[in-house]
C-alpha positions as CSV (number, residue, x, y, z in Angstrom):
1,M,-0.6,-66.1,-90.0
2,E,1.6,-64.9,-93.0
3,G,4.1,-62.4,-92.9
4,A,3.1,-58.9,-94.2
5,L,4.0,-58.2,-97.8
6,Q,7.2,-56.3,-99.0
7,H,5.9,-53.1,-100.6
8,T,9.4,-52.0,-101.6
9,I,12.4,-53.9,-103.4
10,K,15.8,-52.9,-102.1
11,A,18.5,-52.4,-104.6
12,F,22.3,-51.1,-104.3
13,I,24.1,-49.4,-107.0
14,K,27.9,-49.4,-106.9
15,K,30.7,-47.8,-109.6
16,G,33.1,-50.1,-111.1
17,E,36.1,-49.3,-113.4
18,K,34.0,-48.4,-116.2
19,Y,30.3,-49.1,-115.2
20,Y,27.8,-48.8,-112.8
21,F,26.4,-52.2,-111.3
22,A,23.0,-52.7,-109.7
23,E,21.8,-55.8,-107.8
24,C,18.3,-56.2,-105.9
25,L,18.6,-57.8,-102.6
26,E,15.5,-59.7,-102.4
27,I,15.6,-61.1,-105.9
28,P,17.8,-62.4,-108.1
29,V,18.1,-59.4,-110.5
30,V,21.4,-57.7,-111.5
31,T,22.2,-55.2,-114.2
32,Q,24.8,-52.5,-115.3
33,G,24.9,-49.3,-117.0
34,K,27.3,-46.4,-118.1
35,S,25.8,-43.8,-116.0
36,I,23.7,-43.9,-113.2
37,D,20.7,-43.1,-114.9
38,E,21.3,-45.8,-117.2
39,T,21.7,-48.3,-114.5
40,V,18.6,-47.0,-112.6
41,S,16.7,-47.6,-116.1
42,N,18.1,-51.0,-116.6
43,L,17.5,-52.2,-112.8
44,K,13.5,-50.9,-113.6
45,E,13.4,-52.6,-116.5
46,A,14.9,-55.8,-115.4
47,V,13.0,-56.1,-112.0
48,T,9.6,-55.6,-114.0
49,L,10.8,-58.4,-116.6
50,H,11.6,-60.5,-113.7
51,L,8.5,-60.2,-112.0
52,E,6.2,-60.5,-115.0
53,G,4.2,-63.2,-114.9
54,E,4.9,-64.0,-111.2
55,N,2.7,-64.6,-108.2
56,L,4.0,-61.8,-106.0
57,E,2.5,-63.1,-103.1
58,E,4.2,-66.3,-103.1
59,L,7.7,-64.2,-103.5
60,G,6.3,-62.2,-100.4
61,I,6.1,-59.0,-102.8
62,A,3.0,-56.8,-102.6
63,P,1.5,-55.6,-106.0
64,N,3.2,-52.8,-108.1
65,P,6.2,-52.5,-105.4
66,T,8.6,-49.6,-105.5
67,L,12.3,-49.8,-105.6
68,L,14.4,-48.2,-102.9
69,I,17.8,-47.8,-104.3
70,T,21.1,-47.2,-102.2
71,M,24.4,-46.2,-103.8
72,E,27.5,-47.2,-102.3
73,T,30.4,-44.2,-102.9
74,E,33.9,-43.6,-101.3
75,P,34.0,-40.5,-99.5
76,T,36.1,-37.7,-101.0
77,A,38.9,-36.1,-99.0
78,S,38.4,-32.7,-97.9
79,V,41.0,-29.4,-98.5
80,A,42.2,-28.3,-95.5
């Protein structure tokens, strides 16, 4: 029996010195942007382009997957 198809594609965003960087965990997609909003928009476009024309079932991905985006950030120091 084949495994269940994934309904979500996981990605993370990390802030660099000048740009935010995004990378998907299950598929080879990376992108960047000057803001979080721009990075998310670029990520959506990059994932769409990557999956276009692909057999999603062969990739283990369900039709019309959603993106689950996690952002890495450093905690801010609290002032006592």
